[in-house]
C-alpha angles and dihedrals in degrees: 000000000000125000113235114249119221111231109218093182091073091061110082132196126205115297122230092254091054092050092048092049091048091048092050092048093047090049091050092050092049093047090047092053093047092052090048090050094047089047091052093048092050093050089047091052092047091050092047091051090049091053091050091050094048090048093050093051092045092050091046093054091045093051091049094045092048088057097044101041093077094043120123098200130023130187119188116207118241093251092052092232098106139033130197119209143178126218124210119251117262131211126232091280093054096253121133116259118243121254092038112247129178115265092219097243117120110219126191133183112200144166115245107205094192094060098025089234138128111229136194113218114197110180102299097346124091124194127181113235099176139015134202093028114168120217091210130045094237092172096047124029096346091226130116113263137199114253090202126038120178120219125245121286139054093276114057102234096156134032130193118214121198123182129179115191130186133203123197107169091140120043093226095051125064114172129182130206123198127192131173129182136170114215129192119219113234106194107051107144095210089057100039099056 
């Protein structure tokens, strides 16, 4: 009786063509996955920067409106980039005196082009209210805009504030935030009598 011989020549491995095709397909799948990952990260970064820019502009308008809402007199500069205002006098408890009289401190909110900030100047003190403020709406109209616009009439009763902020933490992402609000002044002596 003969012992059966195993024939190794019938067992086949992978040919060079099959190995090359598998390598090419694997490489394409890996590069596709990497490109999807990078695209997702870029979109996430762009969205994150947009949120930061919108938050900055919203906080800027809020800080400005909080200062101006209690004002008793407001004067908008001709270029619309600054506003001077007067606050009513307060008593020892922090309540406004009646009738409303000026507290004697000259206050000004102005755009500082050098630092791209909006500042509150109270007498000799200066405080930054907003950073990264753009003087032109580069994402919208591309034109310069007035930060402060007074309402109609001889007495400024309402004031519109518009702020465009820009973030550029990453060189490839440039996000803009826009915010606009119309505020109504509460303590105008001519209207409260």
